[in-house]
C-alpha positions as a printed Julia matrix, in Angstrom:
618×3 Matrix{Float64}:
   7.98   -9.78  -11.45
  10.52   -9.29   -8.66
  12.03  -12.66   -7.79
  13.38  -13.6    -4.39
  13.78  -10.04   -3.19
  14.38   -9.99    0.55
  13.24   -6.9     2.36
  14.77   -5.99    5.73
  12.86   -3.13    7.35
  14.53   -2.01   10.61
  12.41   -0.45   13.34
  14.2     2.3    15.25
  13.64    0.86   18.71
  14.57   -2.07   20.88
  15.75   -4.72   18.49
  18.99   -4.8    16.46
  19.1    -6.53   13.09
  21.15   -9.77   12.92
  21.94  -11.19    9.48
  23.2   -14.74    9.08
  25.85  -15.46    6.47
  25.26  -19.21    6.19
  24.11  -20.42    2.76
  21.46  -23.13    3.06
  20.36  -23.38   -0.58
  21.51  -22.51   -4.05
  19.68  -21.87   -7.29
  21.06  -24.31   -9.82
  18.82  -23.12  -12.63
  16.19  -20.43  -13.14
  14.54  -19.42  -16.41
  11.65  -17.06  -17.06
  10.37  -16.6   -20.61
   7.77  -13.88  -21.29
   5.89  -13.89  -24.58
   4.33  -10.43  -24.73
   1.27   -9.27  -26.69
   0.81   -5.73  -28.1
  -1.68   -4.79  -25.36
   0.75   -5.69  -22.52
  -0.73   -9.08  -21.7
   1.67  -12.02  -21.77
   2.28  -15.68  -21.15
   5.25  -16.61  -18.96
   6.88  -19.97  -18.37
   9.05  -20.02  -15.26
  11.4   -22.84  -14.3
  13.17  -22.97  -10.96
  15.58  -25.62   -9.67
  17.11  -25.34   -6.2
  19.52  -27.46   -4.18
  19.45  -28.04   -0.41
  22.89  -27.6     1.15
  21.87  -27.98    4.8
  18.95  -29.31    6.8
  17.68  -25.74    7.1
  17.85  -25.64    3.31
  15.67  -28.74    3.12
  13.01  -26.91    5.1
  13.37  -23.84    2.89
  12.97  -25.54   -0.49
  10.68  -28.37    0.58
   7.74  -26.31   -0.66
   7.36  -23.89   -3.55
   4.57  -21.39   -4.05
   3.41  -18.62   -6.37
   0.67  -16.04   -5.87
  -1.66  -14.96   -8.66
  -4.79  -12.86   -9.13
  -7.8   -14.92  -10.15
  -9.37  -12.04  -12.08
  -6.22  -10.99  -13.96
  -4.13  -14.14  -14.25
  -4.17  -17.87  -14.78
  -1.51  -20.06  -13.17
  -0.74  -23.75  -13.47
   2.06  -26.12  -12.56
   3.54  -27.72  -15.68
   5.94  -30.07  -13.9
   7.36  -30.57  -10.41
   9.7   -33.17   -8.94
  12.44  -33.95   -6.45
  15.78  -34.87   -8.0
  17.69  -37.08   -5.57
  21.46  -36.85   -5.31
  21.76  -40.26   -7.06
  19.78  -38.98  -10.08
  16.41  -40.48   -9.14
  13.48  -38.26  -10.12
  10.4   -38.36   -7.85
   7.4   -36.5    -9.35
   5.14  -34.43   -7.09
   1.75  -36.19   -6.86
  -1.25  -34.16   -7.99
  -2.74  -34.29   -4.48
   0.36  -32.46   -3.18
  -0.36  -29.38   -5.3
  -2.77  -27.11   -3.43
  -4.64  -23.93   -4.27
  -5.13  -21.73   -1.21
  -5.72  -18.16   -0.11
  -2.44  -16.43    0.79
  -1.81  -16.41    4.58
  -2.02  -12.62    4.76
  -5.57  -12.63    3.32
  -7.06  -15.58    5.17
  -8.51  -13.33    7.88
 -10.2   -11.15    5.25
 -10.69  -13.28    2.11
 -13.32  -10.98    0.6
 -10.74   -8.18    0.31
  -8.51  -10.04   -2.15
  -8.89  -12.25   -5.18
  -5.32  -13.48   -4.82
  -4.69  -17.2    -4.62
  -1.51  -19.18   -4.06
  -0.54  -22.52   -5.56
   1.53  -24.52   -3.1
   3.74  -27.42   -4.24
   5.04  -29.88   -1.61
   8.07  -31.87   -2.77
   8.52  -35.49   -1.64
  11.58  -37.08    0.04
  13.82  -34.0     0.05
  17.19  -34.44    1.8
  20.47  -32.54    1.99
  22.12  -32.64   -1.43
  18.84  -33.08   -3.34
  17.31  -30.64   -5.8
  13.7   -29.62   -6.37
  12.28  -28.45   -9.69
   9.07  -26.69  -10.59
   7.83  -25.23  -13.87
   4.96  -22.72  -13.88
   2.81  -21.26  -16.63
   1.42  -17.8   -15.87
  -1.03  -16.05  -18.2
  -1.58  -12.32  -17.66
  -5.11  -11.85  -19.03
  -5.3    -8.12  -18.36
  -2.36   -5.74  -17.88
  -2.22   -3.56  -14.77
  -1.57   -0.61  -17.06
  -3.01   -0.83  -20.62
  -0.35   -1.31  -23.27
   2.5    -1.45  -20.76
   4.81   -4.34  -19.91
   7.56   -4.66  -17.32
   9.57   -7.5   -15.81
  12.16   -7.17  -13.05
  14.74   -9.71  -11.92
  16.73   -9.19   -8.7
  19.55  -11.52   -7.62
  19.99  -11.02   -3.84
  23.64  -10.75   -2.88
  23.45  -13.48   -0.23
  22.38  -16.18   -2.7
  24.34  -18.55   -4.91
  22.92  -18.61   -8.45
  24.55  -21.09  -10.81
  22.52  -19.92  -13.8
  19.56  -17.63  -14.29
  17.97  -16.65  -17.6
  15.33  -14.02  -18.35
  13.9   -13.86  -21.86
  11.37  -11.32  -23.13
   9.83  -11.93  -26.57
   7.75   -8.88  -27.6
   6.28   -7.44  -30.81
   8.96   -5.53  -32.73
   6.82   -2.38  -32.81
   6.41   -2.39  -29.01
   8.77    0.17  -27.32
  10.48   -2.36  -25.03
  13.97   -1.65  -23.71
  16.19   -2.93  -20.9
  18.75   -1.78  -18.37
  20.83   -3.68  -15.85
  22.78   -3.2   -12.62
  25.7    -5.39  -11.61
  29.47   -5.73  -11.62
  32.21   -8.34  -11.6
  32.24   -8.54   -7.8
  28.52   -8.88   -7.12
  27.63  -10.6   -10.38
  26.46   -9.2   -13.69
  24.08   -9.95  -16.54
  25.11  -10.84  -20.07
  22.44   -9.49  -22.4
  21.71  -10.32  -26.04
  18.91   -8.99  -28.2
  17.7    -9.49  -31.72
  14.78   -8.54  -33.96
  13.45  -10.94  -36.58
  10.09  -12.13  -37.87
   8.34   -9.13  -36.37
   9.5   -10.01  -32.84
  12.05   -8.33  -30.55
  13.82  -10.71  -28.17
  15.87   -9.66  -25.14
  17.73  -12.41  -23.28
  19.82  -11.97  -20.1
  21.86  -14.58  -18.25
  23.34  -14.33  -14.76
  25.52  -16.44  -12.48
  27.23  -16.02   -9.1
  29.04  -18.91   -7.45
  29.86  -17.22   -4.14
  27.42  -15.48   -1.8
  28.11  -11.93   -0.65
  27.34  -11.76    3.1
  25.02   -8.91    4.1
  26.3    -6.48    6.69
  24.55   -5.47    9.94
  22.63   -2.24    9.55
  23.09   -2.08    5.79
  20.48   -0.76    3.39
  17.93   -3.15    1.93
  19.98   -5.69   -0.05
  17.78   -5.1    -3.1
  19.36   -1.61   -3.39
  22.78   -3.09   -4.12
  21.91   -6.5    -5.59
  22.27   -7.05   -9.34
  19.01   -6.26  -11.13
  17.69   -6.49  -14.68
  14.63   -4.58  -15.88
  12.72   -4.85  -19.15
  10.07   -2.15  -19.52
   7.94   -0.11  -21.87
   7.86    2.9   -19.52
  10.01    5.61  -21.13
  10.87    7.3   -17.83
   9.84    7.46  -14.16
   7.23   10.22  -14.61
   5.47    7.93  -17.09
   4.68    5.61  -14.18
   3.1     8.51  -12.3
   1.04    9.37  -15.38
  -0.1     5.76  -15.78
  -1.1     5.52  -12.11
  -2.98    8.83  -12.33
  -4.86    7.67  -15.41
  -6.26    4.83  -13.31
  -6.73    6.83  -10.09
  -7.77   10.35  -11.07
 -11.5     9.75  -10.84
 -11.33    8.11   -7.42
 -10.9    11.23   -5.26
 -14.26   12.74   -6.16
 -15.78   15.14   -3.63
 -19.19   13.58   -3.09
 -21.87   14.83   -0.73
 -20.7    12.39    1.98
 -17.06   13.43    1.54
 -17.95   17.13    1.74
 -20.08   16.59    4.85
 -17.24   14.71    6.6
 -14.68   17.33    5.65
 -16.88   20.12    7.01
 -17.56   18.27   10.26
 -13.93   17.36   10.87
 -12.27   20.63    9.83
 -14.91   22.91   11.31
 -13.91   26.55   10.79
 -10.25   25.69   10.26
  -8.58   26.59    6.98
  -5.32   25.87    5.22
  -2.68   23.98    7.17
  -4.82   23.67   10.29
  -7.67   22.14    8.28
  -5.2    19.74    6.66
  -3.92   18.72   10.11
  -7.42   17.96   11.39
  -8.36   15.96    8.3
  -5.08   14.03    8.39
  -5.53   13.15   12.07
  -9.1    11.99   11.42
  -8.13    9.71    8.54
  -5.12    8.28   10.4
  -7.22    7.5    13.48
 -10.51    6.4    11.91
  -9.6     4.29    8.88
  -8.5     0.7     9.39
  -5.72   -0.7     7.23
  -6.67   -3.71    5.11
  -4.6    -4.96    2.18
  -6.85   -4.82   -0.88
  -5.78   -6.71   -3.98
  -8.91   -7.16   -6.05
  -7.73   -7.51   -9.65
  -6.21   -4.22  -10.74
  -6.69   -3.05   -7.13
  -3.02   -3.81   -6.62
  -2.39   -0.49   -8.41
  -5.8     1.21   -8.55
  -7.38    2.65   -5.39
 -10.96    2.34   -4.3
 -12.97    5.54   -4.47
 -12.83    7.99   -1.57
 -16.5     7.42   -0.78
 -16.03    3.64   -0.68
 -13.2     4.03    1.82
 -15.22    6.54    3.82
 -18.27    4.29    4.0
 -16.44    1.08    4.87
 -13.87    2.77    7.15
 -11.04    0.61    5.81
  -8.63    0.66    2.9
  -5.07    0.04    1.82
  -2.44    2.76    1.49
  -3.95    3.92   -1.81
  -7.36    4.1    -0.15
  -6.03    6.24    2.71
  -4.4     8.6     0.21
  -7.48    8.85   -2.0
  -9.81    9.58    0.91
  -7.51   12.22    2.39
  -7.03   13.73   -1.06
 -10.8    14.07   -1.49
 -11.29   15.51    2.02
  -8.56   18.07    1.42
 -10.04   18.97   -1.94
 -13.39   19.56   -0.24
 -11.68   22.26    1.82
  -9.85   23.8    -1.14
  -6.48   22.15   -0.53
  -4.8    20.49   -3.51
  -2.7    17.35   -3.12
  -0.91   14.74   -5.23
  -0.57   10.96   -4.74
   3.06    9.89   -4.42
   4.51    6.42   -5.07
   7.34    5.4    -2.72
   9.23    2.33   -1.52
   8.48    1.84    2.18
  11.69    0.3     3.43
  15.45    0.81    3.4
  16.03    0.9    -0.35
  17.12    4.48   -1.11
  17.91    3.92   -4.77
  16.06    3.15   -7.98
  15.97    0.1   -10.19
  18.07    0.63  -13.32
  14.99    1.35  -15.46
  11.45    2.6   -14.69
   9.17   -0.11  -13.34
   6.14    0.03  -11.02
   7.81   -2.76   -9.05
  10.1    -0.1    -7.58
   7.22    1.02   -5.34
   5.18   -0.68   -2.63
   3.44    2.24   -0.92
   1.51    5.45   -1.55
   1.65    8.73    0.38
   0.37   12.25   -0.29
   2.02   15.59   -1.13
   0.56   19.05   -0.47
   2.2    21.44   -2.98
   0.94   24.61   -1.27
   2.82   23.68    1.92
   5.62   21.56    0.4
   4.57   18.8     2.78
   4.49   15.01    2.51
   1.94   13.05    4.57
   1.63    9.33    5.21
  -1.89    8.8     6.6
  -1.46    5.01    6.61
   0.89    5.31    9.59
  -1.73    5.59   12.31
   0.59    7.03   14.95
   2.64    9.46   12.85
   1.98   13.09   13.86
   0.91   15.49   11.11
   3.77   16.27    8.73
   5.99   13.5    10.11
   7.21   10.7     7.87
   8.51    7.51    9.4
  12.11    6.53    8.77
  11.13    4.1     6.0
   9.6     7.03    4.02
  12.52    9.46    4.38
  15.23   10.24    1.8
  13.43    8.23   -0.86
  13.17    8.74   -4.6
   9.45    9.03   -5.34
   7.17    9.49   -8.3
   4.41   12.08   -8.05
   1.18   11.23   -9.82
  -1.36   13.87  -10.76
  -1.43   16.55  -13.42
   2.38   17.04  -13.16
   3.9    13.57  -12.86
   7.57   13.81  -11.89
  10.46   12.16  -10.1
  11.28   13.74   -6.72
  12.71   12.89   -3.3
  11.15   12.88    0.15
  12.78   14.97    2.9
  15.72   13.6     4.86
  15.82   12.96    8.57
  16.61   16.08   10.58
  18.34   15.94   13.99
  16.64   19.23   14.88
  13.25   17.56   14.43
  13.87   13.83   14.93
  14.97   13.68   18.55
  14.97   11.61   21.71
  15.47   13.17   25.16
  15.89   11.2    28.34
  16.14   12.43   31.93
  16.87    9.84   34.59
  17.41    9.99   38.34
  19.07    7.05   40.09
  19.57    6.26   43.76
  22.38    3.86   44.56
  22.16    2.56   48.13
  24.86    0.92   50.23
  23.5    -2.55   49.42
  24.27   -2.03   45.73
  20.63   -1.65   44.64
  20.08    0.95   41.94
  16.6     2.5    41.86
  15.6     4.76   39.03
  12.9     6.88   37.52
  12.95    8.59   34.18
  11.09   10.74   31.69
  11.52   10.26   27.95
  10.36   12.7    25.27
  10.26   11.79   21.61
   9.92   13.94   18.51
   9.66   13.48   14.74
   9.97   10.02   13.27
  11.39    8.73   16.57
   8.04    9.65   18.12
   6.0     8.08   15.3
   7.81    4.79   15.29
   7.85    4.43   19.05
   4.1     5.16   19.23
   3.52    2.4    16.7
   5.55   -0.06   18.75
   3.95    0.91   22.06
   0.45    0.74   20.57
   1.04   -2.94   19.81
   1.8    -3.73   23.47
  -1.11   -4.26   25.92
  -0.69   -2.12   29.04
  -0.91   -5.23   31.19
   2.38   -6.31   29.57
   4.29   -3.1    30.38
   6.06   -4.65   33.42
   7.25   -7.59   31.3
   8.5    -5.22   28.61
  10.31   -3.14   31.22
  11.94   -6.24   32.66
  13.05   -7.37   29.2
  14.55   -3.96   28.38
  16.33   -3.72   31.72
  17.78   -7.17   31.21
  18.83   -6.7    27.6
  20.29   -3.21   27.67
  20.58   -2.19   31.31
  21.35   -3.55   34.74
  18.49   -6.01   35.05
  15.71   -5.77   37.57
  12.05   -4.89   37.23
   9.8    -1.88   36.8
   7.06   -0.44   34.67
   6.24    2.62   32.58
   3.38    4.84   31.45
   2.82    6.78   28.23
   1.04    9.96   27.3
  -2.08    9.27   25.15
  -0.79    7.53   22.01
  -3.75    8.8    19.97
  -2.98   12.45   20.73
  -0.94   13.2    17.63
  -0.74   16.92   18.38
   1.5    16.52   21.45
   4.96   14.92   21.63
   5.09   11.44   23.09
   6.14   11.35   26.76
   6.99    8.13   28.59
   7.67    7.91   32.32
   9.19    4.89   34.03
  10.26    3.6    37.44
  12.44    0.57   38.07
  14.76   -1.14   40.54
  17.94   -3.1    39.79
  19.16   -5.11   42.8
  22.8    -6.12   42.72
  23.81   -3.4    40.27
  26.9    -2.78   42.44
  28.77   -5.02   44.9
  28.52   -3.58   48.45
  31.56   -3.05   50.63
  34.33   -0.53   51.12
  33.93    0.33   47.47
  30.81    0.55   45.33
  31.43   -0.03   41.64
  29.19    0.2    38.58
  30.77   -1.52   35.61
  29.36    1.1    33.25
  27.32    4.26   33.25
  23.82    2.92   33.99
  21.39    2.57   31.11
  18.29    1.99   33.22
  14.97    2.0    31.37
  15.64    3.48   27.94
  13.5     3.41   24.81
  16.51    4.28   22.64
  19.51    2.72   24.41
  22.87    3.78   23.01
  24.15    0.24   23.41
  22.18   -0.88   20.36
  24.51    1.21   18.19
  27.26   -1.39   18.67
  25.77   -3.41   15.83
  26.18   -0.54   13.37
  29.81    0.09   14.36
  30.85   -3.58   14.48
  32.43   -4.13   11.0
  35.96   -2.83   10.47
  35.0    -1.68    6.99
  31.98   -1.86    4.72
  31.25   -2.49    1.08
  27.59   -1.4     1.31
  25.86    1.76    2.6
  24.67    1.91    6.21
  21.04    2.83    6.9
  21.02    4.87   10.12
  18.38    7.57   10.0
  19.44   11.06   11.05
  18.54   11.82   14.67
  19.7    13.48   17.88
  19.65   12.06   21.4
  20.28   13.62   24.77
  20.68   11.58   27.96
  20.8    13.36   31.31
  21.53   11.06   34.25
  21.69   12.05   37.9
  23.2     9.22   39.98
  22.81    9.82   43.73
  25.14    7.76   45.91
  24.99    6.84   49.62
  26.16    9.16   52.34
  29.64    8.31   53.59
  30.96    7.52   50.11
  32.9     9.65   47.66
  33.82    9.14   44.01
  37.06    7.25   43.46
  36.78    6.92   39.69
  34.7     9.01   37.31
  34.25    8.43   33.55
  36.25   10.65   31.24
  34.42   13.26   29.19
  34.12   12.85   25.43
  33.98   15.48   22.71
  34.04   14.55   19.05
  32.73   16.2    15.92
  33.31   14.83   12.43
  31.43   14.65    9.1
  29.19   11.88   10.47
  27.89   13.97   13.38
  28.93   14.78   16.92
  29.04   13.31   20.42
  29.49   15.09   23.74
  29.7    13.48   27.18
  30.43   15.07   30.55
  30.54   13.66   34.09
  30.59   15.87   37.18
  30.48   15.2    40.93
  28.0    17.44   42.77
  28.92   16.16   46.24
  25.99   13.79   46.6
  25.39   12.8    42.98
  27.13   12.29   39.67
  25.67   14.36   36.86
  26.15   12.76   33.43
  25.09   14.29   30.12
  25.58   12.46   26.82
  24.51   13.99   23.52
  24.74   12.31   20.13
  23.89   13.71   16.7
  23.79   11.41   13.67
  23.75   13.79   10.71
  22.58   11.62    7.79
  20.07    8.9     6.98
  22.49    6.85    4.88
  26.29    6.64    4.94
  28.12    5.25    1.89
  31.11    2.96    2.55
  33.63    5.78    2.14
  31.93    7.69    4.96
  31.7     4.71    7.28
  35.06    5.28    9.08
  33.78    8.62   10.41
  30.46    7.04   11.43
  32.21    4.13   13.13
  34.41    6.51   15.11
  31.37    8.55   16.13
  29.31    5.57   17.28
  32.25    3.98   19.11
  32.82    7.24   20.98
  29.14    7.4    21.99
  28.99    3.78   23.15
  32.4     4.09   24.77
  31.27    7.06   26.85
  28.68    4.85   28.54
  30.97    1.83   28.82
  33.19    3.44   31.48
  32.97    2.35   35.12
  32.05    4.53   38.1
  33.62    3.7    41.48
  32.88    5.11   44.92
  34.82    4.45   48.13
  34.03    5.01   51.77
  35.32    8.28   53.17
């Protein structure tokens, strides 16, 4: 089980990620003991004691919870109490231990047999500790004969002592691997075999938190981790998944009929495109965790009939539809997020998502992403180690971001009048994953709210003011996304003998360069930066009032280094300033040693737009 793993998934759009360094709690003691049976079932006892260091920490640890599957597991609370700073122990009353449906399933309880036990601790104050001991019985393994347990110690947490013990039959092929170092914390591991049992015990401690960095990869990629597993290698996970899933993509009469109707006379790649678009647009996403359903998909016909499914259901249905038209495909297990590495040993807990691969076309598809055009993976799918299931299970890697494909283009025309009001209109075109992710964001916004969104964007990144925008049809996945906008920013410049803009105007922008400041903020880095390769081009025509002439123009910029390139030019055409800024970020992820070049690149891009423009009366 992955403990306390924090996942930060950044959306390439309006909002920058802010990570707080304050430590509100600490783990004073954690111990998980797994007693494993030959068939992969087990009994685990898990103790967890935490201390509140701040009032926010009181809120954080005032309740404890654990999720379990009613059909596969049994869970009970062995003991729970608050330990006051003076040593007083206050037990949790039985009526403060609740069994509930998890919040994410309460709107669709029939789609999950998961339950959560919630423990509410009494009289918790700053300086107090809370303790809970759980007993978890795994009655049926997710994969027959296999066992795996994963511990992750997030870098931002203080852990005084953690212990993980696995007690398995000596004949069971259990082994372990770890990740850690003296700086981030490491595991001390001991193992022994006696009395027909093989015991592996790991201990961990870290007394100082390691602050996360803005824009860094998912902290779980760099946090110390310890894995105990029976899987001999990563392809073995693909084989185990396929053993469960291979009968689910059957081409039934209903599947064949749907494939024929959707694809029509199309063949090959064009047929695949039509089938992909249909699945993406007509199947509703619902998280399904019914027993082994956490790893085993529903059948294609079930998903087709009910018109909903989880990521595995999407993949299975599309796989069956493709097969009905003679196109082979393979399910692929991936981590949807900003973890670009692998746990130190093979474990299914590495993955949280399923996509599809078409060997004939060397093409990955993610039909779960409703607004991703055919053949486009979102940023969270790119550059990822993956395991292919199917007849040839193997470890592979998804494609990287490509600035030639993943692009944002913006053309804006401004009119600055003598009163200092800046009026603008613009057209934005998006391609690749930039298109897919922006469609997803825009689809979540009611059109009636577009003016409020425009006002918020103008205020946060631009010159303020108000406006609105329109989009091309979001459901038309075969055409690039186009967004048009109009806006007005009163008081952008102070009127008088001179008109001055404090910076090159941003206006209404879906991908404002100013958001890159967050990524370039640290002087140095100890962790990789998750950027996503992309290219942007901003063309800005700024018309100024008759009777004025430029007194100060921004300086051009030209920089190319291993991180990418930036070009900026500013020209006076007699009645308007023509500005062109182009930025290319070459890689999805930059390790710390490559950060100086990235920082220089981003600072040059942001700096190009940070320069003032001044006009004076003739």
